[in-house]
Every structure is written in C-alpha cells, then in structure tokens.
RODO-2510 file (C-alpha; in nm, 4 decimals, decimal comma):
residues 468
     n   res          X          Y          Z
     1     m    -0,6124     2,9818     1,7591
     2     s    -0,7508     2,9215     2,1094
     3     a    -1,0004     2,6430     2,1781
     4     s    -1,3691     2,7292     2,2099
     5     i    -1,5744     2,6167     2,5106
     6     l    -1,9502     2,6367     2,5692
     7     v    -2,0697     2,6483     2,9323
     8     v    -2,4314     2,5326     2,9751
     9     d    -2,5880     2,5880     3,3189
    10     d    -2,8986     2,7639     3,4522
    11     e    -2,7137     2,8928     3,7618
    12     e    -2,5734     3,2405     3,6963
    13     a    -2,2995     3,2118     3,9602
    14     i    -2,1566     2,8914     3,8106
    15     v    -2,1703     3,0291     3,4555
    16     s    -1,9911     3,3455     3,5669
    17     s    -1,7159     3,1719     3,7653
    18     l    -1,6476     2,9074     3,4996
    19     s    -1,6415     3,1655     3,2219
    20     s    -1,3944     3,3846     3,4110
    21     i    -1,1504     3,1073     3,4992
    22     l    -1,1589     2,9549     3,1485
    23     q    -1,1102     3,2941     2,9831
    24     d    -0,8133     3,3537     3,2125
    25     e    -0,6715     3,0245     3,0771
    26     g    -0,6939     3,1668     2,7243
    27     y    -1,0034     2,9877     2,5969
    28     e    -1,2855     3,1435     2,3939
    29     v    -1,5939     3,0987     2,6126
    30     s    -1,9621     3,1261     2,5241
    31     v    -2,2572     3,0487     2,7514
    32     a    -2,6070     2,9017     2,7309
    33     k    -2,8642     2,8853     3,0103
    34     s    -3,0742     2,6004     2,8725
    35     g    -3,0435     2,2833     2,6693
    36     a    -3,2466     2,4346     2,3859
    37     e    -3,0071     2,7295     2,3643
    38     a    -2,7068     2,4940     2,3601
    39     l    -2,8635     2,2866     2,0834
    40     k    -2,9176     2,6003     1,8761
    41     i    -2,5487     2,6908     1,9124
    42     y    -2,4445     2,3405     1,7999
    43     m    -2,6660     2,3710     1,4936
    44     g    -2,4608     2,6752     1,3901
    45     d    -2,0996     2,6809     1,5107
    46     p    -2,0130     2,3839     1,7373
    47     p    -1,7495     2,4540     2,0067
    48     d    -1,4496     2,2311     2,0728
    49     l    -1,5807     2,1398     2,4196
    50     m    -1,9021     2,1768     2,6170
    51     l    -1,9416     2,1840     2,9960
    52     l    -2,3010     2,0709     3,0515
    53     d    -2,5078     2,0748     3,3704
    54     i    -2,7306     1,7715     3,4248
    55     w    -3,0122     1,9322     3,6269
    56     m    -3,1826     2,2030     3,4228
    57     p    -3,5526     2,2884     3,3711
    58     d    -3,7432     2,1958     3,0505
    59     m    -3,4654     1,9881     2,8905
    60     d    -3,2193     1,8223     3,1292
    61     g    -2,8526     1,7652     3,0531
    62     l    -2,8859     1,3997     2,9513
    63     e    -3,1541     1,4798     2,6928
    64     t    -2,9476     1,7762     2,5717
    65     l    -2,6433     1,5505     2,5403
    66     r    -2,8431     1,2915     2,3439
    67     r    -2,9773     1,5497     2,0964
    68     i    -2,6410     1,7209     2,0492
    69     r    -2,4681     1,3903     1,9772
    70     e    -2,7309     1,3284     1,7099
    71     v    -2,6431     1,6614     1,5471
    72     v    -2,2647     1,6368     1,6028
    73     p    -2,1626     1,2729     1,6741
    74     t    -1,8050     1,3814     1,7543
    75     a    -1,9075     1,6466     2,0103
    76     q    -1,6745     1,6551     2,3130
    77     v    -1,8853     1,6975     2,6292
    78     m    -1,8114     1,7092     3,0015
    79     v    -2,1215     1,6821     3,2233
    80     m    -2,1564     1,8445     3,5674
    81     s    -2,3984     1,7637     3,8481
    82     g    -2,4581     1,8647     4,2108
    83     h    -2,6744     1,5558     4,2621
    84     g    -2,4235     1,3032     4,1469
    85     s    -2,4856     0,9320     4,1400
    86     i    -2,3131     0,6393     3,9770
    87     e    -2,6261     0,5720     3,7715
    88     t    -2,6307     0,9270     3,6317
    89     a    -2,2596     0,9143     3,5495
    90     v    -2,2993     0,5786     3,3712
    91     k    -2,5917     0,7127     3,1646
    92     a    -2,3911     1,0204     3,0655
    93     i    -2,0884     0,8138     2,9579
    94     k    -2,3113     0,5753     2,7590
    95     l    -2,4611     0,8754     2,5800
    96     g    -2,1109     0,9812     2,4757
    97     a    -1,9883     1,2172     2,7495
    98     y    -1,6102     1,2348     2,7799
    99     d    -1,6047     1,3082     3,1546
   100     y    -1,8296     1,3560     3,4589
   101     i    -1,7612     1,6239     3,7246
   102     e    -1,9404     1,6558     4,0575
   103     k    -2,0429     1,9887     4,2112
   104     p    -1,9351     2,1881     4,4019
   105     l    -1,6671     2,2432     4,1412
   106     s    -1,2992     2,2701     4,2175
   107     l    -1,1853     2,5268     3,9607
   108     e    -0,8312     2,3881     3,9634
   109     n    -0,9688     2,0395     3,8948
   110     v    -1,1977     2,1725     3,6218
   111     t    -0,9166     2,3485     3,4335
   112     l    -0,6983     2,0360     3,4468
   113     r    -0,9764     1,8128     3,3168
   114     v    -1,0717     2,0652     3,0499
   115     k    -0,7111     2,0624     2,9304
   116     h    -0,7156     1,6806     2,9086
   117     a    -1,0525     1,6813     2,7291
   118     l    -0,9325     1,9311     2,4693
   119     e    -0,6109     1,7363     2,4140
   120     q    -0,8146     1,4196     2,3624
   121     y    -1,0427     1,6071     2,1205
   122     r    -0,7397     1,7367     1,9251
   123     l    -0,5956     1,3861     1,8923
   124     e    -0,9308     1,2463     1,7777
   125     e    -0,9644     1,5246     1,5205
   126     e    -0,6132     1,4513     1,3911
   127     n    -0,6978     1,0806     1,3646
   128     r    -1,0201     1,1568     1,1794
   129     s    -0,8337     1,3881     0,9429
   130     l    -0,5620     1,1298     0,8757
   131     r    -0,8216     0,8563     0,8268
   132     t    -1,0083     1,0771     0,5790
   133     k    -0,6883     1,1472     0,3857
   134     v    -0,6020     0,7761     0,3752
   135     q    -0,9527     0,6840     0,2614
   136     r    -0,9421     0,9542    -0,0060
   137     k    -0,6052     0,8269    -0,1256
   138     f    -0,7494     0,4759    -0,1700
   139     e    -1,0896     0,5899    -0,2932
   140     l    -1,2458     0,4228    -0,5978
   141     v    -1,3308     0,7188    -0,8214
   142     g    -1,5743     0,7014    -1,1125
   143     q    -1,9411     0,6857    -1,2074
   144     s    -1,9206     0,4998    -1,5386
   145     p    -2,1392     0,1873    -1,5840
   146     v    -1,8410    -0,0486    -1,5415
   147     m    -1,7450     0,1251    -1,2155
   148     q    -2,1012     0,0986    -1,0858
   149     q    -2,0947    -0,2749    -1,1599
   150     l    -1,7593    -0,3032    -0,9832
   151     r    -1,8979    -0,1306    -0,6735
   152     q    -2,1953    -0,3668    -0,6700
   153     l    -1,9587    -0,6644    -0,6702
   154     i    -1,7586    -0,5116    -0,3851
   155     d    -2,0773    -0,4420    -0,1875
   156     t    -2,1807    -0,8058    -0,2366
   157     a    -1,8450    -0,9672    -0,1579
   158     g    -1,7282    -0,7280     0,1137
   159     p    -1,9515    -0,8304     0,4082
   160     t    -1,8836    -1,2023     0,3516
   161     n    -1,5750    -1,3923     0,4622
   162     s    -1,5185    -1,5411     0,1174
   163     r    -1,1897    -1,5286    -0,0666
   164     v    -1,1768    -1,2985    -0,3678
   165     l    -0,9512    -1,3166    -0,6739
   166     v    -0,9067    -0,9755    -0,8377
   167     g    -0,7986    -0,9678    -1,2007
   168     g    -0,7070    -0,6832    -1,4331
   169     e    -0,4223    -0,5167    -1,6173
   170     n    -0,1290    -0,3512    -1,4439
   171     g    -0,2176    -0,0158    -1,2918
   172     t    -0,5959    -0,0619    -1,2890
   173     g    -0,6242    -0,0392    -0,9105
   174     k    -0,6531    -0,4007    -0,7945
   175     e    -0,5215    -0,3131    -0,4478
   176     l    -0,7834    -0,0360    -0,4205
   177     v    -1,0522    -0,2972    -0,4843
   178     a    -0,9028    -0,5236    -0,2177
   179     r    -0,8975    -0,2362     0,0328
   180     a    -1,2586    -0,1474    -0,0537
   181     i    -1,3604    -0,5094     0,0146
   182     h    -1,1794    -0,4958     0,3500
   183     l    -1,3566    -0,1694     0,4418
   184     q    -1,6929    -0,3339     0,3700
   185     s    -1,6151    -0,6359     0,5873
   186     a    -1,6585    -0,7081     0,9559
   187     r    -1,2762    -0,7014     0,9745
   188     v    -1,2584    -0,3277     0,9001
   189     d    -1,1066    -0,2487     1,2416
   190     r    -0,8429    -0,5203     1,2042
   191     p    -0,5214    -0,5079     0,9960
   192     f    -0,5105    -0,4924     0,6169
   193     v    -0,1726    -0,6352     0,5098
   194     a    -0,0635    -0,6152     0,1452
   195     v     0,2169    -0,8313     0,0026
   196     n     0,3571    -0,7866    -0,3485
   197     c     0,4619    -1,1420    -0,4328
   198     a     0,6498    -1,0299    -0,7451
   199     a     0,8717    -0,7919    -0,5492
   200     i     1,0046    -1,0476    -0,2974
   201     p     1,2932    -1,2795    -0,3935
   202     e     1,2060    -1,6477    -0,3984
   203     t     1,4582    -1,7157    -0,1195
   204     l     1,2806    -1,4731     0,1135
   205     i     0,9100    -1,5041     0,0341
   206     e     0,8442    -1,7954     0,2690
   207     s     0,9999    -1,6014     0,5574
   208     e     0,8036    -1,2912     0,4533
   209     l     0,4709    -1,4759     0,4552
   210     f     0,5156    -1,7118     0,7512
   211     g     0,7984    -1,5529     0,9532
   212     h     1,1088    -1,7234     1,0864
   213     e     1,2737    -1,8215     1,4129
   214     k     1,6036    -1,6789     1,5311
   215     g     1,8978    -1,8631     1,3752
   216     s     1,6839    -2,0480     1,1199
   217     f     1,9079    -1,9291     0,8349
   218     s     2,2046    -1,7005     0,7775
   219     g     2,1047    -1,3466     0,8681
   220     a     1,8094    -1,4483     1,0884
   221     t     1,9421    -1,2704     1,3958
   222     s     1,5999    -1,2458     1,5622
   223     m     1,2516    -1,3937     1,5434
   224     k     1,0272    -1,2384     1,2787
   225     r     0,6491    -1,2521     1,2543
   226     g     0,5261    -1,3151     0,9010
   227     q     0,2482    -1,1410     0,7116
   228     f    -0,0041    -1,4151     0,7927
   229     e     0,0546    -1,3507     1,1633
   230     q     0,0417    -0,9739     1,1231
   231     a    -0,2922    -1,0017     0,9415
   232     d    -0,4489    -1,2219     1,2107
   233     g    -0,8129    -1,1206     1,2525
   234     g    -0,7939    -0,9038     0,9416
   235     t    -0,7260    -0,9279     0,5690
   236     l    -0,4155    -1,0456     0,3818
   237     f    -0,3849    -0,9215     0,0225
   238     l    -0,1521    -1,1277    -0,1975
   239     d    -0,0808    -0,9119    -0,5024
   240     e     0,0658    -1,0603    -0,8228
   241     i     0,0166    -1,4112    -0,6911
   242     g     0,0808    -1,5466    -1,0407
   243     d     0,4511    -1,4713    -0,9870
   244     m     0,4744    -1,6980    -0,6830
   245     s     0,6772    -2,0190    -0,7234
   246     l     0,5063    -2,3603    -0,7164
   247     n     0,6868    -2,4457    -0,3920
   248     t     0,5523    -2,1344    -0,2153
   249     q     0,2081    -2,1883    -0,3701
   250     a     0,1922    -2,5300    -0,2016
   251     k     0,2666    -2,3787     0,1387
   252     v     0,0119    -2,0997     0,0906
   253     l    -0,2497    -2,3576    -0,0103
   254     r    -0,1855    -2,5548     0,3075
   255     a    -0,2098    -2,2406     0,5205
   256     l    -0,5430    -2,1552     0,3561
   257     q    -0,6803    -2,5055     0,4077
   258     e    -0,5756    -2,5410     0,7706
   259     q    -0,5564    -2,1740     0,8834
   260     q    -0,2315    -2,2667     1,0567
   261     f     0,1391    -2,2836     0,9732
   262     t     0,4868    -2,2924     1,1246
   263     r     0,7544    -2,0250     1,0994
   264     v     1,0666    -2,1040     0,8981
   265     g     1,2945    -2,3013     1,1298
   266     g     1,0157    -2,3503     1,3847
   267     t     0,8052    -2,6462     1,4982
   268     k     0,5133    -2,4751     1,6753
   269     l     0,1872    -2,4623     1,4824
   270     l     0,0444    -2,1094     1,4757
   271     k    -0,3305    -2,0702     1,4223
   272     v    -0,4627    -1,7564     1,2520
   273     d    -0,7944    -1,6163     1,1379
   274     v    -0,7147    -1,4436     0,8084
   275     r    -0,9279    -1,3549     0,5084
   276     v    -0,7130    -1,3841     0,1977
   277     l    -0,7684    -1,1678    -0,1093
   278     a    -0,5451    -1,2231    -0,4114
   279     a    -0,4768    -1,0449    -0,7380
   280     s    -0,2930    -1,1074    -1,0629
   281     n    -0,2503    -0,9356    -1,3979
   282     k    -0,1898    -1,2755    -1,5586
   283     d    -0,4470    -1,5167    -1,7016
   284     l    -0,4140    -1,7813    -1,4304
   285     m    -0,6006    -2,0449    -1,6346
   286     k    -0,3276    -2,0160    -1,8989
   287     e    -0,0653    -2,0357    -1,6234
   288     i    -0,2313    -2,3582    -1,5040
   289     e    -0,2126    -2,5004    -1,8569
   290     k     0,1566    -2,4071    -1,8705
   291     g     0,2124    -2,5780    -1,5345
   292     t     0,3285    -2,2622    -1,3528
   293     f     0,0240    -2,2214    -1,1271
   294     r    -0,1517    -2,4775    -0,9093
   295     e    -0,5085    -2,5537    -1,0112
   296     d    -0,6138    -2,6397    -0,6542
   297     l    -0,4817    -2,3049    -0,5244
   298     y    -0,6638    -2,1237    -0,8061
   299     y    -0,9982    -2,2699    -0,7025
   300     r    -0,9246    -2,1982    -0,3362
   301     l    -0,8683    -1,8314    -0,4173
   302     n    -1,1260    -1,7810    -0,6920
   303     v    -1,4388    -1,8099    -0,4779
   304     v    -1,5552    -1,4625    -0,5862
   305     p    -1,3901    -1,3419    -0,9097
   306     i    -1,3706    -0,9659    -0,9752
   307     v    -1,2126    -0,8087    -1,2830
   308     v    -1,1095    -0,4409    -1,2664
   309     p    -1,1739    -0,2637    -1,5997
   310     p    -0,8875    -0,0826    -1,7791
   311     l    -0,9045     0,2957    -1,8002
   312     r    -0,9753     0,2928    -2,1755
   313     e    -1,3104     0,1255    -2,0962
   314     r    -1,4148     0,4056    -1,8602
   315     r    -1,3081     0,7238    -2,0382
   316     d    -1,6006     0,9196    -1,8888
   317     d    -1,4328     0,8821    -1,5485
   318     i    -1,1094     1,0541    -1,6580
   319     p    -1,2175     1,4126    -1,5657
   320     l    -1,3251     1,2890    -1,2189
   321     l    -0,9967     1,1031    -1,1752
   322     i    -0,7892     1,4034    -1,2811
   323     r    -0,9652     1,6321    -1,0317
   324     h    -0,9275     1,3658    -0,7614
   325     f    -0,5526     1,3199    -0,8182
   326     m    -0,4993     1,6952    -0,8339
   327     k    -0,6698     1,7366    -0,4976
   328     v    -0,4691     1,4537    -0,3400
   329     h    -0,1345     1,5859    -0,4713
   330     a    -0,2240     1,9428    -0,3740
   331     e    -0,2898     1,8368    -0,0140
   332     e     0,0174     1,6154     0,0108
   333     q     0,2665     1,8540    -0,1488
   334     g     0,1233     2,1996    -0,0823
   335     l     0,0562     2,2670    -0,4513
   336     r    -0,2240     2,4671    -0,6109
   337     i    -0,4862     2,2778    -0,8128
   338     k    -0,4591     2,3575    -1,1821
   339     e    -0,7309     2,4023    -1,4418
   340     v    -0,7419     2,1686    -1,7426
   341     t    -0,8702     2,3252    -2,0629
   342     p    -1,1495     2,1397    -2,2517
   343     e    -0,9081     2,0705    -2,5402
   344     a    -0,6508     1,9214    -2,3027
   345     m    -0,9191     1,7139    -2,1307
   346     n    -1,0237     1,5803    -2,4712
   347     v    -0,6638     1,4695    -2,5330
   348     f    -0,6589     1,2850    -2,2013
   349     q    -0,9917     1,1147    -2,2768
   350     q    -0,8818     1,0015    -2,6244
   351     y    -0,5493     0,8564    -2,5057
   352     e    -0,5306     0,4757    -2,4654
   353     w    -0,3607     0,4786    -2,1209
   354     p    -0,1570     0,1560    -2,1437
   355     g    -0,0457     0,2120    -1,7838
   356     n    -0,4055     0,2717    -1,6698
   357     i    -0,4800     0,4571    -1,3442
   358     r    -0,1183     0,4440    -1,2261
   359     e    -0,0017     0,6180    -1,5446
   360     l    -0,2696     0,8872    -1,5112
   361     r    -0,1875     0,9514    -1,1442
   362     n     0,1851     0,9857    -1,2100
   363     l     0,1227     1,2113    -1,5101
   364     i    -0,1009     1,4471    -1,3119
   365     e     0,1620     1,4706    -1,0374
   366     r     0,4306     1,5620    -1,2917
   367     l     0,2094     1,8178    -1,4663
   368     m     0,1258     1,9862    -1,1348
   369     i     0,4963     2,0159    -1,0594
   370     m     0,6330     2,0994    -1,4027
   371     v     0,3674     2,3127    -1,5728
   372     p     0,4109     2,6826    -1,4946
   373     g     0,0961     2,8786    -1,4212
   374     n    -0,2436     2,7487    -1,3207
   375     v    -0,3675     2,6053    -1,6521
   376     i    -0,2799     2,2816    -1,8341
   377     d    -0,3448     2,3423    -2,2025
   378     v    -0,3650     2,1152    -2,5065
   379     s     0,0019     2,1574    -2,6027
   380     q     0,1180     2,0516    -2,2572
   381     a    -0,1230     1,7567    -2,2617
   382     t    -0,0058     1,6322    -2,6020
   383     t     0,3613     1,6834    -2,5152
   384     s     0,3287     1,4970    -2,1865
   385     l     0,1638     1,2002    -2,3613
   386     q     0,3769     1,2096    -2,6787
   387     v     0,0648     1,2305    -2,8967
   388     k    -0,0367     1,4640    -3,1772
   389     p    -0,2901     1,7399    -3,1050
   390     p    -0,6476     1,6689    -3,2205
   391     g    -0,6824     1,7554    -3,5890
   392     a    -0,3058     1,7755    -3,6458
   393     v    -0,1955     1,7402    -4,0094
   394     p     0,0542     1,4556    -4,0713
   395     a     0,4093     1,5831    -4,1098
   396     t     0,5367     1,6345    -4,4670
   397     v     0,8785     1,7146    -4,6077
   398     n     0,8136     2,0885    -4,5809
   399     s     0,6311     2,0783    -4,2480
   400     t     0,7869     2,1929    -3,9267
   401     v     0,9137     1,9037    -3,7188
   402     q     0,7479     1,8923    -3,3803
   403     p     0,9890     1,8697    -3,0863
   404     a     1,0032     1,5387    -2,9059
   405     a     0,8247     1,5082    -2,5756
   406     s     1,0286     1,6223    -2,2835
   407     p     1,1649     1,3282    -2,0821
   408     l     1,0541     1,5190    -1,7735
   409     f     0,6967     1,4214    -1,8590
   410     t     0,7578     1,0639    -1,9665
   411     q     1,0122     0,9538    -1,7077
   412     p     0,8537     0,7835    -1,4031
   413     y     0,9665     0,9308    -1,0720
   414     d     0,9564     0,7605    -0,7338
   415     s     0,9134     1,0818    -0,5367
   416     l     0,8550     1,4566    -0,5569
   417     r     1,2242     1,5104    -0,4744
   418     d     1,3329     1,3025    -0,7774
   419     a     1,0970     1,4988    -1,0042
   420     r     1,2229     1,8342    -0,8752
   421     n     1,5862     1,7259    -0,9112
   422     a     1,5214     1,6169    -1,2698
   423     f     1,3553     1,9481    -1,3482
   424     e     1,6399     2,1486    -1,1887
   425     k     1,9039     1,9442    -1,3711
   426     e     1,7381     1,9991    -1,7107
   427     y     1,6700     2,3678    -1,6408
   428     i     2,0243     2,4444    -1,5194
   429     g     2,1717     2,2558    -1,8163
   430     r     1,9571     2,4562    -2,0595
   431     k     2,0610     2,7873    -1,8980
   432     l     2,4276     2,6866    -1,9120
   433     r     2,3969     2,6155    -2,2836
   434     e     2,2199     2,9505    -2,3389
   435     h     2,5129     3,1294    -2,1743
   436     h     2,7758     2,9132    -2,3479
   437     w     2,8709     2,7408    -2,0207
   438     n     2,9575     3,0698    -1,8476
   439     i     2,8999     3,0103    -1,4767
   440     s     2,8825     3,3775    -1,3785
   441     r     2,6222     3,4746    -1,6396
   442     t     2,4197     3,1585    -1,5707
   443     a     2,4179     3,2245    -1,1951
   444     e     2,3112     3,5836    -1,2585
   445     d     2,0285     3,4681    -1,4868
   446     l     1,9158     3,2120    -1,2278
   447     k     1,9419     3,4776    -0,9544
   448     i     2,1603     3,2591    -0,7343
   449     e     2,5193     3,2813    -0,6074
   450     r     2,8001     3,1263    -0,8133
   451     s     2,8868     2,8990    -0,5200
   452     h     2,5264     2,7834    -0,4998
   453     l     2,5236     2,7044    -0,8734
   454     h     2,8499     2,5105    -0,8411
   455     r     2,6958     2,3015    -0,5604
   456     k     2,3838     2,2362    -0,7686
   457     i     2,5891     2,1280    -1,0704
   458     k     2,7875     1,8857    -0,8566
   459     l     2,4849     1,7576    -0,6604
   460     l     2,2672     1,7043    -0,9684
   461     d     2,5543     1,5802    -1,1857
   462     v     2,4815     1,8400    -1,4546
   463     e     2,6885     1,7767    -1,7687
   464     m     2,9528     2,0497    -1,8076
   465     r     3,1573     2,1615    -2,1074
   466     p     3,4547     2,4017    -2,1201
   467     e     3,3665     2,7677    -2,1610
   468     t     3,4133     2,8882    -2,5171
***
C-alpha cells in the first residue's frame, strides 16, 4: 500500500506541481488550501505525511501545526516557506515539524526529503508497535480488589528511588510488578536488567553481576561488563534473591551501600547509579533465622515491601487474563482467538492454580494450539486441568472410567515448536496404531507421502513396532 501525503498550501500552482510530482512517485496525494481544511482531514483520516506552507491567510502554518500535533501527536510534518528565517525554522521544529524546506522548491530535493521523512515515519511506527506489544506482554491484567491495591502500591513506589522487595508465590508475576515500577519511575528511558539468581551457578554469579577482566579466570577470554554496569542509570531486578549464597550476598550488600564495585580480577572501582528491585518466593525472615540470608541485606532491600497475590485470591480476574493471553498468543503465533464456553470458564475459575499466572498462560497457549475448532468447551477444560467436570458423580465399580488427561495438556513446553512436535508425535503414533503400524495406510490417512512420514517418524522419534 502506497504512503499517503497531504499537501497544504493556498497557492494553486504549488499544490498542482507538488501533487503531480508526488503522484508520479507513486504516493496517494490529497490537498487542502487552508489550515482549517487540513485540521478537518486530520480529524478523520490522518495521512502518513503532510507538506505544510507557513504563510497562509486566517490560520498560518505554525498554528496549524500546533493544532494538528494536539490531535495527532505522532503526525509527520514538513513545513515550507518562501519567507524563510532561522527563527521560523526553529519554531517549526520546536512545534514538532520533521523538516523545513525553503521556497522556491526544488522538486528533486522535495522528493528525496519526502522519501526520508516517510522512512523515518515508518521506523517510528514500527518502534511504537513493538513497544506496544512489549508493554502488552508485561501488562498487569485484572480489576479485582487485590489487584487495585497492588497498583496503588506500584503507583506510590514507582516514582521514588527507593528499593522494593517483591514477595509472592512462584508464577504470580513478580517480574511484571518490577517492570511496572520501572515504567513508573524517572528511569523509564534507561535500561531494565533482570537477573534470575537461582538460574546462575554459584561459580559464575559474581562475574554475572559485577563483570570480569580478561584472564581473571579460566575461560575469561575477554572483558565482560556485569549486570550492575549494564543497568547503570536504570533498574536492576534481582529475582529469587533468596537463592543467592551468603558470599555473594555480602558483595551485593557492599555494592548497594557504596554504589561502586570492582570487576572480578580487576582493581578499578566502578561507580554506578542503579535502583535495585529484588524478589523472592521464600520467606526471607525464616531464611534469616536459618542463617541462609543476611539480615542487613534484607533491610537494605526491604524499604518498600510488596506482596503479589496468588491467582486463587483473584478468581474474578481469570476471564480477563484468559482473553489477554489469547490475544497475545494470537498476535505472536498467527493463531485465531478461541471462545471459552461459560461452563469451561467456570472450571477455570474454580481451579486452584498452584502454578498461578504462569500456569494459566502456558495452559492457554497449549489450548489454542491443540484444541480443534474455535471453541474451548468444559470437557477440554477439565481434561487439560485433570479435574472432574462440575457436578460429576464420583466413580463407582460400575461407572465408566474417565480417560486420563492427555500429557499434551499437562506437559510444560518451552516453545511453540516443542508443543507442535509433541502433538505431531502423539498424533502420528495414534494413526500408526489405528492402521496396525502399516506405513502406507497411515501415510494415506495423513494425506502425506510415505517418504515424508518416514522422515517425521525418525525426526520425532515415534515409537515403531513391526507390522502385523
């Protein structure tokens, strides 16, 4: 689709010549002969770029630019003037103009600068779209009372520079809270660096946090900047800090106290300005009593305590969360959003969710991949959670035994590819059993070539038995 350009000028000759040359370049061109007319167009269907004359009767170009930027803050505008001055150009740029062109116009120059302006606009739109997707991915979803209280705490703590200790069970979204605090802070345009302390071996965590110099230990073939350095000016999130060793805790405490440190194997003191947020699923007071966590570090970190509620305490948010995760997965993986029946939704709301938000997110991703059709019903919900349907009668000797939940729904997958491979492996294996391990009949049923089926069996390591 070609870019759209609006030419705004009260001189008929300029409007005509610009329109012709831009149309020849393949752009969709519309015209306006006054600022008021241009503003009306922006209120309806804003163009990708506007070429705006400064000197016009009634409403001049600078006033038009100001009003349009109020309506569409991201409007891409190039201003034109036959009475150019540095002062006018500066005013236009301050009001948000992308470029300033003096008359008489060089059409070759105009087309080149239009091309650059539209390229810049495309890149900015891509950045805004990516930023929106990232923000949606890390969005705190829910309107329950406990979530409203959580947001109030974030709104209070965010703008300060205080350290925050986030508590809560596994999978409740502690990192989302930390990111929300960062977004509310004055450091929002600086880095947010997250470190999972439980996932880093004890021998490497000091290097990971503080960096190392070349040759400081075996394998240190080059200098490495640590996470404290990378977060300079921004926010460092230390997740699962309760799993950090006492030795590393002492070094983190010193870095927090002095806002400076040395790399492993180095002697130079490096000063940083870092806001530290920490999180743990452990009761750190009990860890202090056991002697596995430093009391002085705890009080350094626990300036503002925030506890993230488990999902079972905010069941009213489950429908909102399901729709949110469906939308995110649909955008990421090109899937269609499915409908959840009221009975299935009731099953989801009654479930205890031991894995909290993480468990719900992974389940919704699997259901969107595995469930055929566009509706998730109560049987699929109960099977995926390994629970009995609402109102189910307890099994007796004469009752029909319900099939066990499919491992496809209970097995955690690291990626969409892993989930698809698991589904294909189970499906191909089932078809092979139906056709008594006959490759030809199975391939025919699957509507694929025998050679393709052989490759799939080998690739997916499908269990084979001799044909009978």
